[in-house]
N, C-alpha and C positions, 0 to 999 in steps of 0.2 A: 630700960631705955634701949638696950641693944636689940630687943625684940621689935620695938617700934621701927627702928631703922631698917631691920631686916624685912619687915612687912612692907615698908614703903619701897624698898629696893625691888621686892618681888612684884609689887603693884606696878611699879614703873616699867619693869620688863614686860609684864603682861599688857600694859597699856600701849607700849611701843609695838608689840606684836599685833594688837588690834588695829592700831593706826596703819601698819603696813598692809594688813589684810583689807582694810577699808580703802586704802589707796589703790590696791590692785582691783578691787571691785569697782571703784569709781573710774579707773582707767579703762576697764573693760566696757563699762557703760558708755563712756565718752567715745571710745573707738567704735562701738556699735552704732551710736547715734550719728556720728560723723562718717560712718561707712569707710573706715580707714584700714580694713583688712585687705590683704592681697587676694586676688582672685585665685581660687583653687585651694585656699587654706580652709581648715575645718571650720573656723568661726564664720567665714564667708559662706560656706556651704550651708551651715546651720541657719544663717539669716535668710538665705534664699528659700530654704525649705519652709521656714516659718511664714514667709510672705506668701508663698504659693498655697500653703495650707489655709492661711487666712482668706485668700481670694476664693478658693474653692469651697471652703466649709462655712463661710459666714452666711447666715440666713438673709435672704433678700429684704425681708421686712425690717431689718435693723436700720436700713438707710432711708426709709420713708420716701421712696421715689414717688414723685408726682409729675403730672403733666406740666409742661411749661405754663407759667401764668399769663403769658402774652396771648397773642391771637392764634398761635400754632396749636391745634388740637391734636393732630397726629400727622404722620408724614404725608398723608394723602388727602386729608380734610383740613381746611384752614378757615378760620373765622375771618371774614373780610370786613363786614360792617355790622354794627349793632345799634338799633334805634330803640333807646330805652322807653321813650314815650309811647311808641306804637307797638312795643314788644315784638319787633321783627328783627331777625338776624339773617345775614346772608353768608352762606358757607360756600367755599370753592371746593368742589369734589373732583378728584382726579378721574379722568374718563375711563381709566382701567378698572375702577371700582364699579362703574355702571356700564357694562357692555350693552350694546343695543343692536338689535337686528334691523331696526328702521331708524336711521339717523335723522330723518326729516321731522318726524312727529315727536316733539318733546312733551306733549300733553297726554301721552298714552297713560292710562291708569296703572297698568302693570309697571311701567317705568317709574311712576311716582311711588308705587309701593316699594320697589327696589331701592329708590333713593331714601325713602323713609327708614327702611331697614338698615341701610348703610350708615345713615346719620345717627340712628339710635344705638348702633353698636360702636361707632367711632367717637362720638362726642359725649363726654361724661355728663355735661349739663343736661343733655337730652335723654339720657339713658333711662331715668326713672320718671320722666314727665311725659304728659301728652302734648303733642305739637302737631301742627298742620303745615303741609307744604303749600305755600301760596303761589309759587311759580318756579320754573326751571328754565334757565337760559344757557344755551351752549356757547362756549368760548372757543373760537376757531383760530387756527394759525393762517398764514398767508396762502397756503395751499387748500384751505377749506377743511382740513382734518380737525376733529374735535379734540381739544387739549383738556378742557375742564368743563364742568357744569357749575354755574352759579345757582345755588338753591336758596330761595327765600323761605324762611320758616317763621311761623308765628306761634306764640305760646298761648 
């Protein structure tokens, strides 16, 4: 009987020690999550290093970055209208992507080839498909300078 009591007492002291260690571990976890360490302390520095390493070493593919699902295709090419029945889409292309030597003639075949190349490189939907440029209209500001080109595309 004395042995059983002694064993229980030893178990109790070992359980108390485990509780204290778990409490320290839990407190450290909570302090880390709530970012409650003082600036300049070693736990704060460790957290900053872990965050910086995560940002710099994480492969880009883990985040599955995709183009926005709305009308914005890229920063300089924007889908303006889409006619599902006629299979015609109008894209607004920034004028800096299509520099021109002759700003008057928009129907120049070389200009259409450049517009085709820019759209096929910038628009994911057009990248692996054949499409035809139906027309290009210059959008000008009040001074007459070309800001954008509205490019009509058919599939």
